[in-house]
C-alpha positions as CSV (number, residue, x, y, z in Angstrom):
1,M,151.5,79.1,119.4
2,S,149.7,80.3,116.3
3,R,152.3,81.8,114.1
4,Q,152.1,80.8,110.4
5,P,155.1,78.9,108.8
6,P,157.4,81.0,106.6
7,Q,156.7,78.5,103.8
8,T,153.5,76.4,103.5
9,H,155.4,73.1,103.2
10,W,157.5,73.6,106.3
11,T,157.2,71.3,109.3
12,Q,156.5,72.5,112.9
13,H,158.5,71.2,115.8
14,I,157.4,71.7,119.4
15,G,160.4,72.2,121.8
16,P,161.0,70.5,125.1
17,N,158.2,70.7,127.6
18,G,156.1,72.6,125.0
19,W,158.1,75.8,125.8
20,F,158.4,77.0,122.2
21,S,157.8,76.0,118.6
22,I,159.7,76.5,115.4
23,W,159.1,75.8,111.7
24,H,161.8,74.2,109.5
25,P,162.0,72.8,105.9
26,P,161.4,69.1,105.7
27,A,164.8,68.6,104.1
28,W,166.6,69.8,107.2
29,K,167.4,66.9,109.4
30,L,166.1,67.2,113.0
31,D,167.9,65.5,115.9
32,L,166.9,65.7,119.5
33,S,169.7,65.4,122.1
34,E,169.1,63.6,125.5
35,A,168.9,65.5,128.8
36,I,172.0,67.5,129.6
37,S,174.2,65.8,132.2
38,P,175.7,67.6,135.3
39,A,179.1,67.3,133.7
40,E,177.9,69.1,130.5
41,R,176.2,71.7,132.7
42,E,179.6,72.7,134.0
43,S,181.3,72.7,130.6
44,A,182.2,75.8,128.7
45,E,179.5,75.1,126.1
46,Y,176.6,75.9,128.4
47,P,176.2,79.1,130.5
48,P,175.5,78.6,134.2
49,S,171.8,78.3,134.4
50,R,169.0,75.9,135.3
51,I,168.8,73.4,132.5
52,P,165.8,71.0,132.3
53,L,166.8,67.4,132.8
54,W,164.5,66.1,130.1
55,P,164.9,64.6,126.6
56,G,165.0,67.1,123.8
57,A,166.5,69.9,125.7
58,T,168.8,70.5,122.8
59,I,167.7,70.4,119.1
60,E,170.0,70.2,116.1
61,L,168.8,71.0,112.6
62,T,171.3,70.1,109.8
63,A,170.9,71.7,106.4
64,P,170.9,69.5,103.3
65,D,174.3,68.5,101.8
66,S,176.0,69.4,105.1
67,G,175.3,73.0,104.6
68,G,175.5,73.9,108.3
69,V,174.0,73.1,111.7
70,L,171.5,75.1,113.7
71,T,171.6,74.2,117.4
72,L,168.9,75.3,119.9
73,S,169.2,74.8,123.6
74,C,166.2,75.5,125.8
75,I,166.8,76.7,129.4
76,W,164.5,77.5,132.4
77,N,166.2,80.3,134.4
78,D,164.3,82.1,137.2
79,S,167.3,84.2,138.3
80,G,166.3,87.1,135.9
81,A,169.5,86.8,133.9
82,A,169.9,89.1,131.0
83,V,170.1,87.7,127.5
84,E,173.4,89.5,127.0
85,E,174.7,87.5,130.0
86,L,173.7,84.1,128.7
87,L,174.9,84.7,125.1
88,D,178.6,84.5,125.9
89,L,180.5,84.9,122.6
90,D,183.8,84.2,124.3
91,R,182.6,80.7,125.1
92,L,181.0,80.0,121.8
93,F,183.4,81.6,119.4
94,P,186.7,82.4,121.1
95,R,188.5,83.2,117.8
96,R,186.1,85.4,115.9
97,R,186.2,88.4,113.5
98,N,183.7,90.6,111.6
99,V,181.2,90.5,114.4
100,Q,177.9,92.4,113.7
101,R,174.7,92.7,115.6
102,L,171.7,91.1,114.0
103,R,168.5,93.1,113.3
104,S,165.1,92.3,114.7
105,F,164.2,88.6,114.7
106,G,161.9,86.0,116.3
107,A,159.6,86.4,119.3
108,G,160.3,87.1,123.0
109,E,160.3,89.8,125.6
110,K,164.1,90.2,125.2
111,K,166.4,89.0,122.5
112,I,169.9,89.6,121.1
113,G,171.8,88.2,118.1
114,F,175.1,88.4,116.4
115,Q,176.8,87.1,113.3
116,G,180.5,86.8,112.3
117,E,183.3,84.4,111.4
118,L,184.9,81.7,113.5
119,G,188.5,80.7,113.1
120,I,189.0,76.9,112.8
121,E,192.1,75.1,113.8
122,A,194.3,74.3,110.8
123,P,197.8,72.7,110.2
124,W,200.7,74.9,111.4
125,W,202.0,75.3,107.8
126,R,198.6,76.6,106.6
127,I,198.5,79.2,109.4
128,V,202.1,80.3,108.6
129,F,201.0,81.1,105.0
130,G,197.8,82.8,106.0
131,G,195.6,79.8,105.5
132,R,193.5,79.9,108.7
133,Q,189.9,78.7,107.9
134,W,187.0,81.0,108.8
135,R,183.4,79.9,108.9
136,H,180.3,82.0,109.1
137,W,178.2,81.8,112.3
138,R,175.2,83.3,113.9
139,A,174.1,83.2,117.5
140,W,170.9,84.2,119.2
141,C,169.4,84.4,122.7
142,L,165.7,84.9,123.1
143,Q,163.7,85.1,126.4
144,R,160.2,85.1,127.6
145,G,159.4,84.8,131.3
146,F,161.7,82.1,132.7
147,V,162.2,80.4,129.4
148,Y,165.4,81.2,127.4
149,V,166.4,79.8,124.0
150,L,170.1,79.8,123.1
151,A,170.8,79.1,119.4
152,R,173.8,79.1,117.1
153,Y,174.3,78.4,113.4
154,L,177.7,77.2,112.2
155,Q,178.5,77.0,108.5
156,S,180.1,73.9,107.0
157,D,183.4,73.9,105.1
158,G,181.9,75.6,102.1
159,I,179.9,78.8,102.4
160,D,176.2,78.2,101.7
161,H,174.4,81.5,101.8
162,E,171.0,79.9,101.2
163,A,171.3,77.6,104.2
164,E,172.5,80.6,106.3
165,T,169.4,82.6,105.2
166,V,167.1,79.6,106.0
167,A,168.6,79.3,109.5
168,G,167.6,82.9,110.1
169,M,164.1,82.2,108.8
170,I,163.8,79.3,111.2
171,M,164.8,81.5,114.1
172,N,162.4,84.1,113.0
173,S,159.6,81.5,113.1
174,L,160.2,80.8,116.8
175,E,157.3,81.4,119.1
176,F,157.1,80.9,122.9
177,S,154.3,79.2,124.8
178,D,151.8,81.5,126.5
179,D,151.7,79.2,129.5
180,P,154.9,77.2,129.8
181,A,155.1,74.2,132.1
182,C,157.8,74.3,134.7
183,P,160.7,71.8,134.3
184,P,160.6,68.4,136.0
185,E,162.6,69.3,139.1
186,L,160.3,72.2,139.9
187,F,157.2,70.1,139.0
188,A,158.3,67.6,141.7
189,Q,158.7,70.4,144.2
190,K,155.2,71.7,143.4
191,V,153.8,68.2,143.9
192,L,155.6,68.0,147.2
193,E,154.1,71.3,148.4
194,L,150.6,70.3,147.3
195,A,150.9,66.9,149.1
196,R,152.1,68.6,152.3
197,S,149.3,71.2,152.2
198,K,146.5,68.6,151.6
199,F,147.9,65.8,153.8
200,P,149.8,67.5,156.6
201,L,149.7,64.5,158.9
202,L,151.7,62.3,156.5
203,S,155.5,62.6,155.9
204,C,156.3,63.7,152.4
205,E,159.7,64.0,150.6
206,T,161.3,63.7,147.2
207,A,162.6,60.3,146.1
208,P,165.1,59.2,143.4
209,D,164.0,58.6,139.8
210,F,161.5,61.4,139.6
211,Q,159.3,60.2,142.5
212,I,157.9,61.5,145.8
213,K,157.4,59.5,148.9
214,L,154.0,60.1,150.6
215,G,153.6,58.2,153.8
216,D,154.7,54.7,153.1
217,S,154.1,54.9,149.3
218,K,156.2,56.1,146.4
219,V,154.5,58.0,143.6
220,N,156.2,58.0,140.2
221,L,155.6,61.4,138.5
222,F,156.6,60.5,135.0
223,N,153.2,60.1,133.5
224,F,151.7,62.9,135.5
225,Y,154.3,65.3,134.2
226,R,153.5,64.3,130.6
227,S,149.8,65.2,131.3
228,Y,150.8,68.4,133.0
229,V,153.0,69.6,130.1
230,K,150.0,69.4,127.8
231,S,147.8,71.4,130.3
232,P,149.9,73.4,132.8
233,G,146.8,75.2,134.1
234,Q,145.3,71.9,135.2
235,F,148.1,71.0,137.7
236,E,146.0,70.4,140.7
237,S,143.3,68.5,138.9
238,I,145.9,66.2,137.4
239,I,147.9,65.5,140.6
240,L,145.4,65.7,143.5
241,P,143.2,62.6,142.6
242,A,146.3,60.5,142.4
243,L,147.6,61.7,145.8
244,T,144.2,61.1,147.3
245,T,144.1,57.5,146.0
246,V,147.5,56.8,147.4
247,V,146.4,58.1,150.8
248,Q,143.2,56.0,150.7
249,V,145.1,52.8,149.8
250,Q,147.4,53.3,152.8
251,G,144.3,53.2,154.9
252,W,143.3,49.8,153.5
253,G,143.4,46.8,155.8
254,K,144.4,43.2,155.0
255,E,141.0,42.6,153.4
256,Q,141.7,45.2,150.7
257,T,145.4,44.5,150.1
258,E,145.1,40.7,150.2
259,P,141.5,39.9,149.1
260,A,140.3,36.4,148.4
261,L,140.4,35.4,144.8
262,D,136.6,35.0,144.5
263,E,136.1,38.6,145.6
264,V,138.1,40.1,142.7
265,K,138.3,37.4,140.1
266,S,135.7,39.0,137.8
267,R,137.7,42.3,137.9
268,I,141.1,41.0,137.0
269,M,142.3,42.6,133.7
270,P,145.5,42.4,131.6
271,M,147.5,45.6,131.2
272,L,150.4,46.1,128.7
273,Y,153.5,47.8,130.1
274,P,157.0,48.5,128.9
275,E,159.2,45.6,130.0
276,D,162.2,47.6,130.9
277,V,160.2,49.9,133.2
278,W,158.5,46.8,134.8
279,K,161.9,45.2,135.6
280,E,163.3,48.5,137.0
281,R,160.4,49.9,139.0
282,L,157.7,47.2,139.4
283,P,159.7,43.9,140.0
284,N,157.3,42.6,142.6
285,F,154.3,42.7,140.4
286,V,153.2,39.7,138.3
287,G,154.3,40.0,134.7
288,L,154.4,37.9,131.5
289,P,156.9,39.1,128.8
290,W,155.1,39.5,125.4
291,V,156.7,41.0,122.2
292,A,158.5,44.1,121.1
293,G,159.7,45.1,124.6
294,L,156.3,44.8,126.1
295,V,155.1,42.8,129.1
296,V,151.6,41.9,130.3
297,L,150.9,42.9,133.9
298,Y,147.6,42.1,135.7
299,V,145.4,44.5,137.6
300,V,142.3,44.5,139.7
301,D,139.9,47.1,138.3
302,E,138.2,49.4,140.7
303,S,135.6,52.1,140.0
304,H,138.0,54.9,139.4
305,A,141.4,53.2,139.5
306,Y,143.2,49.9,139.3
307,W,145.9,48.2,141.3
308,Y,148.6,45.7,140.2
309,I,148.6,42.1,141.4
310,R,151.8,41.2,143.3
311,D,153.8,37.9,143.2
312,D,153.0,37.1,146.8
313,L,149.2,37.6,146.2
314,L,149.3,35.2,143.3
315,A,151.0,32.6,145.5
316,T,148.4,33.1,148.2
317,W,145.7,32.4,145.5
318,E,147.6,29.3,144.5
319,L,147.2,30.3,140.8
320,S,149.7,29.7,138.0
321,L,150.6,32.6,135.7
322,D,148.9,30.8,132.8
323,E,145.7,30.5,134.8
324,L,145.8,34.2,135.8
325,H,146.3,35.1,132.1
326,E,143.3,33.1,131.0
327,I,141.1,34.7,133.7
328,A,142.3,38.2,132.6
329,L,141.6,37.5,128.9
330,E,138.1,36.3,129.7
331,N,137.3,39.4,131.7
332,L,138.9,41.6,128.9
333,N,136.6,40.1,126.2
334,R,133.5,40.5,128.5
335,Y,134.5,44.1,129.2
336,F,134.4,45.0,125.5
337,D,131.3,43.0,125.0
338,D,129.6,45.2,127.5
339,Q,131.3,48.4,126.2
340,P,131.9,47.8,122.5
341,M,135.0,49.5,121.1
342,E,134.1,52.0,118.3
343,F,136.6,52.6,115.5
344,T,137.5,55.3,113.0
345,V,138.5,53.8,109.7
346,A,140.3,55.7,106.9
347,G,141.2,54.5,103.4
348,E,139.5,52.6,100.6
349,E,138.5,49.0,100.3
350,E,141.0,48.2,97.5
351,G,143.8,50.3,99.0
352,P,145.6,50.7,102.4
353,R,143.3,51.1,105.3
354,L,143.9,52.5,108.8
355,L,141.9,51.9,112.0
356,I,142.1,53.6,115.4
357,P,139.8,53.4,118.5
358,S,137.3,56.4,118.6
359,R,137.8,57.0,122.3
360,P,140.6,56.4,124.8
361,D,140.3,53.5,127.3
362,A,142.9,52.1,129.8
363,Y,142.4,48.7,128.2
364,N,142.5,49.6,124.5
365,T,145.9,48.3,123.8
366,S,145.4,45.3,126.1
367,R,142.8,44.0,123.6
368,L,145.6,43.2,121.2
369,L,146.2,40.1,123.4
370,S,142.8,38.7,122.3
371,E,142.8,36.4,119.3
372,S,139.0,37.0,118.8
373,F,139.8,40.7,118.5
374,H,142.4,39.9,115.8
375,E,139.7,38.2,113.8
376,K,137.5,41.3,114.0
377,L,140.3,43.5,112.8
378,R,141.0,41.1,109.9
379,G,137.5,41.7,108.7
380,V,138.6,45.3,108.0
381,L,142.3,45.2,107.4
382,G,142.9,41.8,105.8
383,G,144.8,38.7,106.9
384,E,147.9,40.5,108.1
385,F,148.3,44.0,109.5
386,A,150.7,46.2,111.5
387,V,149.8,47.8,114.8
388,G,151.4,50.7,116.6
389,T,151.0,51.1,120.4
390,P,152.5,54.5,121.4
391,G,150.4,54.7,124.5
392,R,148.2,52.6,126.9
393,D,144.9,54.2,125.8
394,F,145.5,54.3,122.0
395,F,146.7,52.1,119.1
396,V,146.7,52.4,115.3
397,A,146.3,49.4,113.0
398,V,147.2,49.6,109.3
399,S,146.9,47.1,106.4
400,L,150.0,46.1,104.6
401,E,149.1,47.0,101.0
402,S,151.3,50.1,101.0
403,S,154.8,50.1,102.5
404,E,154.8,53.9,102.3
405,T,151.7,54.1,104.4
406,V,153.1,51.7,107.0
407,E,156.3,53.7,107.1
408,H,154.3,56.9,107.6
409,V,152.5,55.2,110.5
410,R,155.7,54.0,112.0
411,K,157.2,57.5,112.1
412,K,154.0,58.9,113.5
413,V,154.0,56.2,116.3
414,E,157.6,57.2,117.1
415,S,156.5,60.8,117.4
416,D,153.4,60.1,119.4
417,Y,155.3,57.8,121.8
418,E,157.2,60.8,123.1
419,Q,153.9,62.7,123.8
420,M,151.7,60.0,125.4
421,D,150.6,60.2,129.0
422,H,151.2,56.4,129.4
423,P,153.8,55.6,126.8
424,L,154.2,52.0,125.7
425,S,156.4,51.4,122.7
426,D,157.7,53.3,119.6
427,R,157.9,50.0,117.6
428,L,155.3,48.4,115.3
429,L,153.7,45.0,115.9
430,L,152.8,42.5,113.1
431,V,149.6,40.5,113.5
432,T,149.3,37.3,111.5
433,Q,147.4,34.0,111.7
434,D,150.3,32.7,113.8
435,G,150.1,35.4,116.4
436,V,151.8,38.7,117.2
437,T,155.5,39.5,116.6
438,E,157.5,42.7,116.1
439,Y,157.1,44.2,112.7
440,A,160.3,43.9,110.6
441,P,159.9,45.3,107.1
442,W,163.3,43.9,106.1
443,V,162.2,40.3,106.7
């Protein structure tokens, strides 16, 4: 995706699953719709096709001053459907007039576009006296490989020729991915096929909530899919190590699954995790609610992986949750004493400053649990600072001198949260002498 923006100040947006990109003016409001439901799939709005069940499948761009709305829906369709078949004007604009074919636009192996006017429902008396309202519209369908983009632009009450022209420029900036990742349901099927080919003696089947069941274990595919979307060509190298680890763990005996505390005590570490995901998917693992929708889980660190400590194992060890937490924090501090965290710092001494870890680490965000680490950050950022934790391996800390800088970081954290392999939170934290709370600029 290398096409240059129509205007240098325009903003690029990467579509769902990285299938395409577009450029748009910053003044146009961007909204991302949630995954399309089965009911919507059968509605007249969407043509019969395979629609990805993933957030952001539909994008809405609204022109300033309600000048009109450009809607783009992204579809994966391996049936070989023609663009003329998917762009059904009878569904989109049943009462239309002055329909014309659009000239060349955008990218894609195949594409088609039209413009015209749409009749809007009006009071009966206005229709009697010839007062039916007509609004300008444009519609496009572009295709490359299995990826289709359906788009429509509908003018607002008043005609805004500039907004209509800009909508066309946005569509002309669209560029498809050279190597698109398949949608989640096909990804799960590929994982299933890989598991069956590599481990034929184990039963393997799909499971609810975007999981597969391999032998006696369930594998959640959410984070793996995030990694795959970024590097579709690395599918096997992303998935196979995880499947291999699952198979190895199933071969463990009681000594490995229920080790004595002394055997693993020095390798117990804290791990931040989204609290709602913990309650839904990992309820049998020991957890301590923290702040801003995060929870502290506890893991035993192995050479190339880690495993979560279960409630029953904690009872076997006759440890309290507070005692486990203290052990984990001591190990965390020692871990970073042995492997010091390096930082990149931006900004000036008298102005706002920003700090991020120089390299990813599974325990980077966990270090925010350490008061001694807070003291180190205060030496750079001052007495109070905000922290964003979009992912497990990465955080960004920012001083509070400039509310504009903090707001910029907040928006960046929200954006990065959607792209992280191990997402944590789209909120900011506030670190003070009293501890850590959720950042609330209105307080």
